[in-house]
C-alpha positions in Angstrom: 32.5 -3.6 1.6 28.7 -3.6 0.4 27.1 -0.8 -1.5 24.1 1.0 -0.3 20.9 1.4 -2.8 22.2 4.7 -3.6 25.6 3.5 -4.6 24.5 0.3 -6.5 24.4 0.3 -10.3 21.4 1.0 -12.4 19.3 -1.7 -13.5 18.2 0.3 -16.4 20.8 -1.3 -19.0 20.0 -4.8 -18.0 16.1 -4.4 -18.1 16.7 -2.8 -21.6 18.8 -5.5 -22.9 16.0 -8.1 -21.5 13.2 -6.4 -23.3 15.3 -6.1 -26.3 15.9 -9.9 -25.9 12.4 -10.3 -25.7 11.1 -8.7 -28.8 13.5 -10.5 -30.8 12.7 -13.7 -29.4 9.2 -13.1 -30.3 9.6 -11.4 -33.6 8.7 -7.8 -32.5 10.2 -4.7 -33.5 11.8 -3.2 -30.2 11.7 0.6 -30.3 13.2 3.0 -27.9 11.6 6.4 -26.7 14.5 8.8 -25.7 14.2 12.2 -24.0 16.7 14.0 -26.1 19.2 16.7 -24.7 22.8 17.8 -25.6 24.1 14.2 -24.4 22.0 12.4 -27.0 23.6 12.1 -30.5 20.7 11.5 -33.0 19.4 13.4 -36.1 17.8 16.4 -34.6 15.5 17.0 -37.5 13.7 14.0 -36.4 13.3 15.0 -32.6 9.7 16.1 -32.0 8.9 17.8 -28.4 12.3 17.1 -27.1 11.8 13.3 -27.9 12.5 10.8 -30.2 11.3 7.2 -31.1 13.9 4.9 -32.6 13.6 1.5 -34.1 16.5 -0.4 -32.7 15.7 -3.6 -34.4 18.4 -5.7 -36.1 17.2 -5.2 -39.6 17.0 -1.4 -38.8 20.7 -0.9 -37.2 24.1 -2.3 -38.0 26.5 -2.4 -35.1 24.1 -2.3 -32.5 25.5 -2.1 -29.0 23.3 -2.3 -25.6 25.8 -1.1 -23.0 25.9 -0.2 -19.5 26.2 3.6 -20.5 25.0 3.8 -23.9 23.0 2.5 -26.9 25.1 2.8 -29.9 24.4 1.9 -33.3 24.4 3.0 -37.2 21.4 3.5 -38.9 19.7 5.4 -42.2 17.5 8.3 -41.7 15.8 9.1 -44.8 18.5 7.3 -46.6 21.4 8.9 -45.1 23.7 6.8 -42.7 24.1 8.2 -39.1 26.1 7.3 -36.0 23.5 7.0 -33.3 24.4 7.2 -29.5 22.1 7.4 -26.5 22.9 7.7 -23.0 21.2 5.1 -21.1 19.9 7.6 -18.4 18.1 9.4 -21.4 16.0 6.0 -22.4 12.3 6.7 -21.4 10.9 3.3 -22.6 11.5 0.1 -24.6 8.5 -1.5 -26.0 7.3 -3.8 -29.1 5.7 -1.9 -31.9 3.4 -4.9 -32.7 1.6 -4.9 -29.5 3.0 -1.9 -27.3 4.6 -4.1 -24.0 7.5 -2.7 -22.5 8.9 -1.0 -20.0 9.2 2.7 -18.9 11.6 4.4 -16.9 12.2 7.7 -15.2 14.2 10.3 -17.0 15.8 13.1 -15.2 18.0 16.0 -16.2 20.9 14.9 -14.3 23.0 12.2 -15.6 23.7 10.8 -12.0 19.9 10.0 -11.7 19.9 6.3 -11.7 17.6 5.7 -9.3 15.1 2.6 -9.7 11.9 4.0 -7.8 9.0 3.0 -9.6 10.8 1.9 -12.8 10.1 -1.7 -13.1 6.3 -1.3 -14.6 5.2 -3.3 -17.6 3.2 -0.9 -19.7 1.1 -0.8 -22.9 2.0 1.8 -25.6 -0.6 3.0 -27.7 1.0 4.5 -31.0 -1.8 6.4 -32.9 0.6 6.8 -35.9 0.7 4.5 -38.6 3.4 1.8 -38.6 5.7 1.8 -41.4 7.4 -1.2 -43.0 10.5 0.8 -44.3 13.3 -1.1 -42.6 16.1 1.5 -43.6 14.7 4.4 -41.6 14.7 3.3 -38.0 11.6 5.7 -37.2 9.2 7.0 -39.0 8.1 10.4 -38.2 5.2 10.4 -36.2 3.1 13.3 -35.7 1.6 12.4 -32.1 3.6 11.0 -29.2 2.9 7.4 -27.9 0.8 7.3 -24.6 1.3 4.8 -22.2 -0.9 2.9 -20.2 -0.2 1.1 -17.2 -1.2 -2.6 -17.3 -1.6 -4.6 -13.8 
């Protein structure tokens, strides 16, 4: 029996893994932007405007697992080790810190929202905050949110 489009598995985890591999193959730092809700396990003191940006590079994480349902890893925030767990459907974007290239994804408050409509767009991310070289902190607190610009 064939699955119809509404029943098919999400391509989001596969695209996230592909962008992660692209970043690491080219020595870029992969960042994920996450829309935080009760299902997201991150240090709340680093959440700004209901969102958090996480450095998921090899140097900033340990035990990284990019699964089909969750991104899970251990990282240090302000020197304190934390367990991080992000449901895949809460990932808004994955991009390279160095050049802003990546992908964005629609995020709905419904966990069943795995629709792929319009998510396969290559984007350029302009981060107006300063980059930090501190590899112990997955994400430096940023006063401004990255802005996404569509590249055609």
